N, C-alpha and C positions, 0 to 999 in steps of 0.2 A: 486622580489614581486613587487615593486615601478614603475620598468621599463615597467613592463610586463600591471602592473592597469592602467598606463597611457599615454602608445602607444600601446596593445597592441588591442583592437579592432579599433583605427584613422588609423593607419600606418602599421596594419597588423603583427604587431611585433610579434613573437614564442615565446616560453619558451626561446629554445636554444640561440636561438637572444640575449635576455636579461640575462639569465646567462652570458654570451659573454661580455656583454656589462659593466656589473655590474662587472665583475671580471678585462678586462680592464680599468673601469678608479678607483677602490680600489686598482689596485697593483701599479697604475700611469704606466701602460703600453699605447705601442702604438698598437692597433688594424690594422689590414692588410686587409684586403680585398675588394672584387671587386664587393660588394652588399650594396655600401654605402647606398641605400635610406631604407634597414633594420636595422639602425642603425640614427634615427633620434635625438636621446638623445645624441651624440656625436658632440659636435661641432668642425666644422674641420676636419672630415673625410675626407680623399683622398682616393681616389680607390689604391689599392697598386699598380698598372701599367696600363698603357693608353692599349686595344686592337688596 
């Protein structure tokens, strides 16, 4: 809820992206994605690979 509230409108973060970010953070897991702009709340997030 907090990620969605804080980043939903300003960064167009959807519910699924907010849940994935919160889960990755709470489990101390590394999130792999090519769409880093959907996760502004995760500092230091890099693309899974370069296209």
